[in-house]
C-alpha positions, 0 to 999 in steps of 0.5 A: 161201306168205306164211302158211307163211313167217310160221308158220316165223318165229313158230311153234315148229319142234318140229312141223315137224322131227323128231329129231335135226335138230330138236335140231341146228338149235336147238343151232346157233341157240343158238350163233349167238345167243350169238355175236351178243351175245358178240362185242360183250362180247368187243370191250370185254374184258369177263369174260363174252365170246364163249365164255362167252355162247355156252356160256350160251346153248347150255347154257340151250337144251340144258337146255330141250330135255332138259326136254321129255323129262321132260314127263309128265301128272304132271311140269312141264318148266317147272321146268327153265327156272326152275332155269336162271333161278336158276343164271344169276343166280349166273353174272351175279353173278360178272361184277359187280365192287365196288371202293370205292364203284363198281360195274361189270359190271352191263351184262355181268351183264344180258347173261348173264341175257338170253343165258340167256333167249334160250337158253331160247327157242331150246331151246323150238323158237323158233329164229327169234324167238331170233335176232331177240331176239339181234339186238335185244340186240346193237343195244341194247348198241351203239347205245343206248350211242352214243345215251347218249353223244351225247344224255345227256352227250357226250364230255368232253376232260380234261387230267390229270397223275397223280403216282405211284409207278411200282412197277416199271411196274405203276402205268402198266399199271393206269392204261391198264387203267382207261382202257380200262374206262371207254371213255377215249381218250388223245389224248396220253400221256407219262411223265416223272420227278418228285421223290422217285423218283416219276413224272408222267404227262401225258395228254389224255383223252376220256371219256363224261361219265358215266364221267369222275368214276368214272374219276378216283375209280378212279385215286385209289383206286390205292395208288401214286397220290399226286396228280392235277391235272385240268382240263377245258373246262367247269371240272370237277374240279381238283387231286384228290389221293390220300391221301399215303403210301398 
């Protein structure tokens, strides 16, 4: 009994199930794997979210299942898997965003790449190992980030004042978007009029240490920002100004 259970978990399902149930089980396993990883990316509003990663995993599984049809003494079904690896690289590259000297989206691109790999595993017949790997990836995305924040820097509390051109309300929306992108938490957020038709937002932020300077640099890159006055308890950056007249 124990050996049969281990065999079910470790071995391929291909000798154990016949068509069409084999393909149905593997397809649903791929959907479940993509959903496990995709829900975490969707929660952080990433470009490759729930639907994208489900489709990536299911697509890789379908291509892998089809590759077994092409297996002949003269053919090599592994070529299809190789093409999946190549193709998903272009999809992952689309999730990487370059802005000035900052690069974001690397984790999402890696998640796309890993999801495709899990889809190949599922399509090859190893549904349970694929699900186990998806759970492992989900744990890495959730718990390793928390461990990084706690043990490799922690959260920093920052009092900041940003003077900006409102641009019909667009600048405020951009600031709020950046705050979400860099995992920031605004304990207070107030806007008041400043001289010359400008506005000043005062906010108290809590950000992971590794994202603090990246967030401030991204704010200065906004063309509507005129100046930033930023103070933190550890004596960090203070009085960062954006180029005047941008």
